[in-house]
DOKENU-414177 format. One line per 10 residues: their letters; for each residue x, y, z of C-alpha. Coordinates in steps of 0.05 Angstrom, whole numbers. Layout:
<nodes>
a) X/Y/Z | ...
</nodes>
This chain:
<nodes>
mkkliftllc) 3141/1177/2497 | 3096/1162/2439 | 3132/1164/2373 | 3113/1219/2325 | 3070/1189/2271 | 3081/1214/2201 | 3021/1211/2154 | 3032/1200/2080 | 2987/1236/2031 | 2944/1194/1986
aclttgmlfa) 2980/1159/1930 | 2926/1184/1882 | 2953/1255/1886 | 2987/1275/1821 | 3054/1292/1853 | 3115/1260/1884 | 3122/1283/1956 | 3188/1312/1978 | 3174/1310/2053 | 3126/1271/2097
qpawfndkdl) 3074/1316/2129 | 3076/1308/2204 | 3012/1297/2243 | 3021/1358/2287 | 2975/1398/2241 | 2911/1380/2205 | 2911/1395/2130 | 2838/1412/2134 | 2854/1472/2178 | 2898/1501/2122
tltgayyype) 2935/1544/2173 | 2926/1568/2245 | 2934/1640/2268 | 2955/1664/2337 | 2981/1724/2376 | 3033/1735/2430 | 3006/1753/2498 | 3045/1772/2560 | 3001/1762/2622 | 3057/1788/2666
hwdesqwerd) 3052/1856/2631 | 2979/1868/2648 | 2934/1872/2708 | 2902/1804/2719 | 2833/1835/2717 | 2844/1850/2643 | 2864/1780/2621 | 2795/1752/2609 | 2773/1813/2570 | 2834/1806/2525
fkqmhelgfe) 2827/1731/2512 | 2753/1740/2498 | 2768/1794/2446 | 2825/1753/2417 | 2777/1695/2406 | 2723/1739/2376 | 2773/1766/2325 | 2786/1695/2302 | 2853/1677/2335 | 2862/1603/2350
fthfaefawa) 2923/1603/2396 | 2965/1648/2439 | 3036/1648/2464 | 3062/1653/2536 | 3123/1659/2580 | 3175/1679/2528 | 3210/1730/2573 | 3182/1710/2641 | 3240/1674/2676 | 3239/1725/2733
qlepeegkyd) 3165/1711/2745 | 3172/1636/2738 | 3233/1631/2784 | 3234/1694/2827 | 3289/1664/2871 | 3338/1609/2854 | 3303/1543/2861 | 3235/1573/2879 | 3184/1567/2823 | 3116/1600/2815
ftwldkaval) 3069/1576/2760 | 3005/1599/2794 | 2997/1662/2752 | 3012/1624/2688 | 2962/1569/2706 | 2908/1623/2711 | 2927/1651/2643 | 2926/1582/2610 | 2857/1568/2641 | 2829/1633/2615
adkyqlkvim) 2858/1623/2546 | 2826/1554/2545 | 2759/1584/2566 | 2760/1623/2501 | 2783/1565/2458 | 2854/1590/2451 | 2909/1537/2451 | 2976/1557/2480 | 3048/1556/2456 | 3091/1553/2518
ctstatppvw) 3160/1584/2515 | 3226/1575/2551 | 3250/1641/2579 | 3324/1632/2568 | 3332/1697/2529 | 3320/1737/2592 | 3354/1708/2654 | 3332/1742/2719 | 3375/1792/2754 | 3390/1746/2812
lsrkypeili) 3424/1699/2763 | 3465/1754/2730 | 3489/1782/2797 | 3502/1716/2832 | 3536/1685/2772 | 3568/1741/2731 | 3611/1690/2695 | 3549/1674/2652 | 3552/1742/2617 | 3575/1747/2544
kqedgtildh) 3642/1780/2531 | 3648/1814/2464 | 3711/1814/2422 | 3729/1885/2443 | 3725/1864/2517 | 3656/1894/2532 | 3618/1849/2581 | 3542/1851/2571 | 3498/1863/2632 | 3428/1854/2657
garqhasfas) 3377/1904/2630 | 3367/1879/2559 | 3361/1808/2533 | 3404/1752/2506 | 3463/1772/2548 | 3480/1702/2574 | 3532/1657/2543 | 3510/1591/2513 | 3580/1565/2529 | 3572/1578/2604
pvyrelsykm) 3562/1513/2643 | 3529/1551/2699 | 3479/1586/2653 | 3462/1520/2620 | 3452/1483/2686 | 3405/1537/2713 | 3368/1542/2647 | 3358/1467/2644 | 3331/1464/2715 | 3280/1518/2700
ieklaqhygn) 3260/1486/2634 | 3251/1417/2664 | 3206/1445/2719 | 3164/1480/2666 | 3161/1416/2624 | 3141/1374/2684 | 3085/1423/2699 | 3057/1432/2628 | 3084/1373/2587 | 3021/1332/2595
dpriigwqld) 2972/1389/2589 | 2927/1383/2528 | 2916/1459/2528 | 2989/1467/2507 | 3000/1450/2434 | 3074/1463/2429 | 3137/1496/2455 | 3181/1552/2430 | 3253/1551/2454 | 3289/1615/2474
nepavqfdyn) 3274/1675/2429 | 3305/1688/2361 | 3366/1648/2380 | 3426/1673/2342 | 3498/1650/2336 | 3538/1683/2392 | 3608/1707/2376 | 3625/1703/2450 | 3694/1715/2481 | 3673/1692/2551
paaevafrqf) 3729/1649/2582 | 3681/1590/2582 | 3674/1598/2506 | 3749/1595/2497 | 3753/1531/2538 | 3696/1501/2498 | 3728/1521/2432 | 3791/1484/2450 | 3750/1423/2467 | 3714/1429/2401
lrnkyhnnik) 3781/1428/2365 | 3806/1369/2406 | 3744/1330/2386 | 3746/1350/2313 | 3821/1338/2303 | 3827/1275/2345 | 3867/1310/2400 | 3923/1318/2349 | 3952/1388/2345 | 3988/1371/2280
evndawgtaf) 3920/1360/2247 | 3900/1430/2269 | 3963/1460/2241 | 3954/1424/2175 | 3880/1445/2170 | 3895/1517/2186 | 3958/1523/2146 | 3995/1551/2206 | 4063/1543/2171 | 4042/1608/2138
wsevyssfde) 4067/1669/2177 | 4095/1628/2234 | 4028/1612/2265 | 4046/1540/2287 | 4015/1516/2352 | 4049/1464/2397 | 3988/1451/2442 | 3913/1464/2443 | 3922/1508/2505 | 3959/1559/2461
itlpktaqmf) 3898/1569/2417 | 3853/1629/2432 | 3789/1653/2401 | 3806/1687/2335 | 3803/1763/2334 | 3760/1772/2273 | 3771/1847/2272 | 3846/1837/2266 | 3869/1846/2195 | 3892/1782/2161
mnhhqildyr) 3872/1737/2219 | 3877/1664/2197 | 3812/1652/2159 | 3816/1576/2168 | 3815/1588/2243 | 3756/1635/2236 | 3720/1583/2195 | 3726/1533/2252 | 3707/1585/2303 | 3643/1599/2264
rfaagqtndf) 3628/1524/2262 | 3639/1521/2337 | 3596/1582/2351 | 3538/1555/2309 | 3546/1489/2345 | 3540/1522/2413 | 3472/1551/2394 | 3449/1486/2363 | 3470/1444/2423 | 3437/1491/2473
lneqcllikk) 3371/1488/2435 | 3375/1413/2425 | 3387/1400/2499 | 3326/1443/2516 | 3285/1403/2467 | 3306/1336/2496 | 3289/1360/2567 | 3219/1380/2545 | 3209/1315/2508 | 3224/1276/2571
harnqwvttn) 3157/1302/2598 | 3117/1328/2539 | 3061/1286/2508 | 3034/1303/2440 | 3066/1372/2440 | 3114/1396/2386 | 3178/1434/2398 | 3206/1489/2354 | 3242/1556/2359 | 3235/1622/2323
yipnydeghi) 3298/1637/2283 | 3314/1704/2252 | 3326/1687/2178 | 3400/1703/2179 | 3415/1648/2129 | 3491/1651/2133 | 3497/1645/2208 | 3495/1569/2200 | 3452/1546/2258 | 3383/1541/2226
ggspdldfvs) 3364/1468/2223 | 3424/1446/2264 | 3384/1421/2324 | 3359/1354/2299 | 3310/1339/2355 | 3266/1399/2341 | 3202/1376/2308 | 3206/1432/2257 | 3234/1502/2250 | 3198/1568/2249
ytrymvygdn) 3220/1639/2236 | 3205/1712/2250 | 3193/1762/2194 | 3188/1838/2195 | 3176/1873/2129 | 3172/1948/2140 | 3226/1980/2184 | 3258/2036/2144 | 3295/2001/2088 | 3273/2015/2016
egigrrgyrv) 3276/1946/1986 | 3205/1950/1960 | 3184/1972/1890 | 3171/2045/1874 | 3172/2109/1914 | 3129/2080/1971 | 3155/2009/1965 | 3183/2014/2035 | 3111/2011/2061 | 3102/1942/2029
gnplriafan) 3171/1912/2034 | 3217/1868/1994 | 3174/1824/1949 | 3215/1761/1961 | 3233/1769/2035 | 3177/1723/2059 | 3181/1677/1998 | 3255/1664/2008 | 3245/1649/2082 | 3187/1601/2065
dffrpvqgty) 3230/1564/2015 | 3290/1561/2062 | 3253/1538/2125 | 3202/1490/2094 | 3253/1439/2067 | 3290/1432/2134 | 3237/1384/2163 | 3179/1389/2114 | 3137/1438/2154 | 3146/1506/2184
gvmelqpgqv) 3109/1563/2218 | 3120/1638/2227 | 3124/1655/2300 | 3128/1731/2293 | 3096/1770/2237 | 3093/1846/2240 | 3023/1871/2256 | 3037/1943/2237 | 3087/1998/2254 | 3148/1975/2293
nwgsinpqpl) 3196/2013/2339 | 3266/1987/2327 | 3281/2004/2254 | 3322/2062/2229 | 3255/2094/2207 | 3189/2063/2227 | 3135/2080/2176 | 3064/2057/2174 | 3054/1997/2127 | 3011/2009/2065
pgavrlwlws) 2938/1991/2077 | 2931/1918/2057 | 3005/1902/2067 | 2995/1862/2132 | 2943/1818/2099 | 2990/1811/2038 | 3045/1785/2085 | 2997/1736/2118 | 2978/1707/2050 | 3051/1706/2030
vfaggsdftc) 3068/1663/2091 | 3009/1617/2075 | 3027/1611/2001 | 3094/1578/2017 | 3060/1521/2056 | 3061/1545/2128 | 3020/1510/2182 | 3013/1571/2227 | 3027/1645/2234 | 3033/1682/2299
tyryrqplyg) 3038/1757/2308 | 3081/1796/2356 | 3040/1822/2391 | 2968/1826/2415 | 2973/1888/2459 | 3019/1947/2447 | 3066/1954/2507 | 3060/2015/2553 | 3131/2012/2579 | 3198/1982/2560
teqyhygivn) 3241/1982/2498 | 3184/1966/2449 | 3133/2019/2470 | 3121/2043/2399 | 3112/1973/2371 | 3041/1963/2345 | 2997/1906/2368 | 2931/1877/2346 | 2901/1927/2395 | 2930/1994/2413
tdgttitpgg) 2949/2026/2479 | 2879/2027/2508 | 2877/1951/2504 | 2813/1946/2464 | 2815/1988/2400 | 2833/1946/2340 | 2891/1973/2299 | 2890/1973/2223 | 2937/1913/2222 | 2891/1879/2272
refeqfmkei) 2833/1887/2224 | 2875/1857/2168 | 2891/1797/2212 | 2816/1791/2226 | 2801/1792/2151 | 2854/1740/2136 | 2827/1693/2189 | 2757/1699/2162 | 2782/1684/2092 | 2820/1622/2115
kqlrtqakar) 2758/1595/2151 | 2718/1607/2088 | 2768/1566/2047 | 2770/1508/2096 | 2705/1480/2069 | 2733/1469/1999 | 2809/1462/2004 | 2842/1397/1980 | 2902/1360/2006 | 2968/1399/2012
evkpadyrar) 3003/1372/1951 | 2947/1381/1900 | 2984/1425/1850 | 2981/1431/1775 | 3029/1390/1732 | 3063/1450/1698 | 3078/1480/1767 | 3109/1415/1791 | 3149/1407/1727 | 3190/1470/1742
rtailfnhen) 3206/1450/1813 | 3278/1472/1827 | 3326/1466/1885 | 3379/1516/1904 | 3436/1481/1941 | 3461/1525/1997 | 3516/1517/2049 | 3528/1576/2096 | 3602/1556/2101 | 3612/1579/2029
awsierqkqn) 3589/1648/2049 | 3634/1647/2110 | 3695/1629/2068 | 3680/1677/2011 | 3664/1737/2054 | 3733/1732/2088 | 3767/1732/2019 | 3718/1768/1973 | 3772/1790/1924 | 3726/1845/1901
rtwntmahve) 3692/1894/1949 | 3628/1890/1907 | 3620/1815/1916 | 3559/1795/1957 | 3547/1720/1965 | 3474/1725/1985 | 3460/1775/1929 | 3491/1725/1880 | 3445/1670/1905 | 3385/1717/1901
kyyrtlksfg) 3396/1732/1827 | 3380/1659/1812 | 3324/1656/1863 | 3291/1719/1837 | 3291/1690/1767 | 3260/1625/1790 | 3203/1662/1825 | 3190/1701/1761 | 3182/1633/1728 | 3127/1615/1778
apvdiinesk) 3172/1558/1801 | 3166/1522/1867 | 3234/1528/1900 | 3267/1490/1956 | 3331/1518/1986 | 3365/1455/2010 | 3429/1430/2042 | 3472/1370/2022 | 3432/1321/2064 | 3374/1324/2015
dlsqypvvia) 3362/1277/1957 | 3377/1315/1893 | 3341/1266/1848 | 3274/1295/1871 | 3287/1358/1829 | 3289/1366/1753 | 3337/1424/1762 | 3388/1438/1818 | 3427/1504/1821 | 3488/1510/1866
payqmadkal) 3510/1583/1866 | 3581/1601/1886 | 3592/1534/1920 | 3664/1549/1937 | 3681/1493/1985 | 3672/1422/1960 | 3703/1353/1961 | 3706/1292/1916 | 3646/1261/1949 | 3602/1321/1933
vdrwteyvkq) 3628/1326/1861 | 3614/1252/1853 | 3542/1263/1877 | 3533/1320/1828 | 3561/1277/1772 | 3515/1219/1789 | 3455/1266/1793 | 3469/1291/1723 | 3483/1223/1693 | 3416/1198/1721
ggnlvltcrt) 3378/1253/1686 | 3385/1314/1730 | 3401/1383/1704 | 3454/1418/1746 | 3473/1491/1744 | 3539/1511/1776 | 3563/1582/1780 | 3627/1621/1789 | 3674/1607/1847 | 3648/1536/1854
aqkdrygrlp) 3694/1480/1881 | 3755/1524/1884 | 3771/1503/1956 | 3767/1441/1999 | 3725/1437/2063 | 3780/1469/2104 | 3781/1529/2058 | 3847/1509/2026 | 3865/1509/1952 | 3879/1438/1927
eapfgsmide) 3948/1423/1898 | 3919/1422/1827 | 3902/1471/1772 | 3855/1525/1797 | 3782/1503/1798 | 3799/1435/1768 | 3758/1396/1819 | 3698/1401/1773 | 3733/1400/1705 | 3710/1328/1688
ltgnemefyd) 3639/1346/1706 | 3634/1413/1669 | 3679/1394/1611 | 3715/1460/1620 | 3782/1484/1643 | 3788/1552/1675 | 3844/1593/1645 | 3839/1648/1698 | 3788/1695/1730 | 3783/1771/1727
lllpeepgky) 3755/1825/1772 | 3738/1895/1747 | 3726/1962/1779 | 3652/1977/1789 | 3663/2045/1757 | 3688/2011/1693 | 3645/1948/1685 | 3658/1897/1631 | 3612/1871/1577 | 3588/1801/1560
vmdgkeytwn) 3547/1785/1499 | 3497/1727/1492 | 3449/1718/1434 | 3463/1789/1411 | 3447/1821/1478 | 3498/1858/1521 | 3504/1850/1597 | 3550/1886/1646 | 3593/1853/1700 | 3650/1870/1746
twgeilkpgk) 3648/1828/1809 | 3673/1761/1783 | 3686/1733/1714 | 3720/1667/1695 | 3752/1655/1628 | 3737/1584/1606 | 3770/1536/1558 | 3711/1491/1540 | 3718/1418/1519 | 3697/1391/1451
dchtwgkyie) 3628/1368/1475 | 3612/1435/1508 | 3567/1487/1478 | 3585/1558/1497 | 3534/1613/1508 | 3562/1682/1496 | 3630/1715/1501 | 3669/1772/1533 | 3681/1835/1492 | 3726/1896/1501
efyegkpais) 3777/1859/1544 | 3844/1827/1527 | 3808/1760/1529 | 3754/1783/1480 | 3717/1725/1448 | 3728/1678/1506 | 3667/1646/1540 | 3643/1645/1612 | 3582/1601/1603 | 3580/1530/1577
trklgkgsit) 3532/1471/1576 | 3539/1398/1559 | 3501/1334/1560 | 3526/1281/1608 | 3491/1214/1613 | 3416/1227/1615 | 3423/1298/1642 | 3460/1363/1632 | 3510/1408/1666 | 3510/1483/1656
yvgidstdga) 3567/1526/1683 | 3558/1601/1691 | 3626/1630/1708 | 3605/1702/1713 | 3566/1746/1761 | 3528/1800/1725 | 3514/1870/1751 | 3439/1865/1756 | 3420/1792/1748 | 3395/1801/1676
lekdvlkkly) 3446/1752/1648 | 3429/1699/1700 | 3355/1706/1683 | 3367/1698/1609 | 3413/1638/1620 | 3359/1603/1660 | 3306/1622/1608 | 3349/1591/1554 | 3363/1529/1595 | 3291/1516/1615
aelnipvmdl) 3269/1525/1542 | 3320/1473/1520 | 3295/1426/1574 | 3222/1437/1553 | 3204/1461/1623 | 3145/1509/1619 | 3156/1575/1655 | 3117/1638/1669 | 3142/1709/1660 | 3118/1744/1722
pygvtmeyrn) 3142/1816/1733 | 3185/1829/1794 | 3138/1841/1852 | 3086/1789/1831 | 3092/1718/1856 | 3048/1657/1850 | 3046/1592/1890 | 3000/1532/1896 | 2978/1492/1956 | 2916/1453/1977
glgivlnysd) 2886/1459/1907 | 2890/1535/1912 | 2930/1584/1871 | 2954/1646/1908 | 2977/1708/1869 | 3010/1765/1908 | 3024/1835/1884 | 3082/1872/1918 | 3092/1918/1858 | 3072/1991/1854
kpysftlpag) 3024/1978/1797 | 2960/1937/1789 | 2972/1869/1757 | 2923/1833/1713 | 2927/1758/1720 | 2897/1707/1672 | 2865/1649/1708 | 2883/1579/1685 | 2829/1543/1645 | 2772/1522/1689
akaligttdi) 2798/1558/1751 | 2752/1600/1795 | 2769/1662/1835 | 2751/1654/1908 | 2783/1715/1941 | 2800/1779/1904 | 2795/1791/1829 | 2842/1780/1770 | 2858/1854/1770 | 2903/1855/1831
ptagvlvfal) 2920/1922/1862 | 2984/1938/1899 | 2985/1897/1963 | 2928/1857/1934 | 2917/1781/1936 | 2881/1734/1889 | 2863/1664/1912 | 2832/1616/1861 | 2811/1544/1860 | 2838/1496/1809
kq) 2791/1463/1760 | 2752/1408/1793
</nodes>
């Protein structure tokens, strides 16, 4: 197999690159746009009409075979690709490239009936059955064997086909909390491997001396009953590691099978952005990761009375910033084209919202966006899910027209866009990383200590502030080089070890600016408290000692004062004893520890360390702390209102308005508006070119 060639951007660009840009996509295209199509759902006589219209609207690729295992392998060992060959040929006739999919999310009924041992067993004993999707166990050797046979046949048939640009594995693969007997066997083997076949190591790691939980052999260990009150949380931590690993391994094996036969075709999958499940980015042989994103489905996370028609202003931005750093590129495999069917309430999006979402995906640096789906289904579970065309198969839906507009705008910009990393100096100067490890969320959520604690909400308080600064953000894991970032924030990083603390310390000494927050480094990687003063793992780094922490009732929040301004808190507050070289910011009031600080900063080597030992009620304190810090660091920031975001790529500035009010944006000196105007309405977009 030919090695994937990575192209480096020109050294003359005024930026340091964080990630090499793979050659799968051409920067001159800016982004590609596609639509899901299910040939097996429609009469063959309609296929050509549909592909022709898809091409005329401006789509550049389509997406096949995601749920078609029953059609690809109607009987065990008997394969039929004739129908799919016809669909690929017709797509090619209308200049549509194809993403080919493995159909493992929907095993055929013959498989479920002949091999019932493949079915997932839930914790309460319910065994899933045929008739939905994703009901097969990743831990089942039989399911894996049959999946791999089907996938290899598909890869042998299409792996050298230039009409196929890439592969999607499974569909929205999640972490299975599966109690199938095969999963229990696999969990024991996972523990044998991790703990060197030494049951004493397991007992030590899990603290089984507590409550007489000691195991004498691996065969005594069962899958933890997470619903059982006080179940050993160290065991649950390992179970979650195992479960994420099962998903990762299943995807990675699929990828390797395809790559045995594929030539010049990339491989990805379409994750749901459940950031704390722990599997995203855990299959190393994928060429890059992609995600699905739905914005309007009955929640009310938008701004204003009708904000639910536009959606959460940072939902796409956070996904972009989470997925892009994994391997340096990403795409969105499913983007809502209009009304959906599966939410608690399924409203129509606000006119313009679909186009706003498309530009939001693009702004973060995506290489492609695909919509689910081209035609609205006439039967099945998703009958009321909009497509690009509606139930007659030809009438364009409002969302379809917004896709059409976006594709025309992208093609217009292709003639003048620059290389990907052409971005202004002040934007690059505020580049910030958020260090995130899902295992911290796993550990904290089992021992929250306060019912109002929410780990992801704590992270988002810092993220929301950074986006108001107009900062480019990468949400990274510990494998990344911290020195690329002027500022690194590690929110609630509860589980740590000496090696990580040493890395943090070296980053600061070499000129980095580190922000740590409450609950950080209180436990080791097994979730145990070290035999040392509470929180002391980072004392030498922060210059503080923690005297104790406090938790308040939400009905009676506490107060913290910084620079004469009061902030409320209740979820978590640490009372610090700062060292002589620490500067404290603010103090508690109206408590028995009145006058004590929770926030400190100090210089260390060439850099600085800031510790924020408190979680405010609404994020206002976190925002003001970062404002104060960036001012001291002479990092220029913007002050965008919540709901307005701005990003740069390819020499273009993109301003997005999710708020319920028009926003007036001032163009940088010498910039020129290309799409939209500087008075940006709700759901509006402004795209401008940087000064030549």
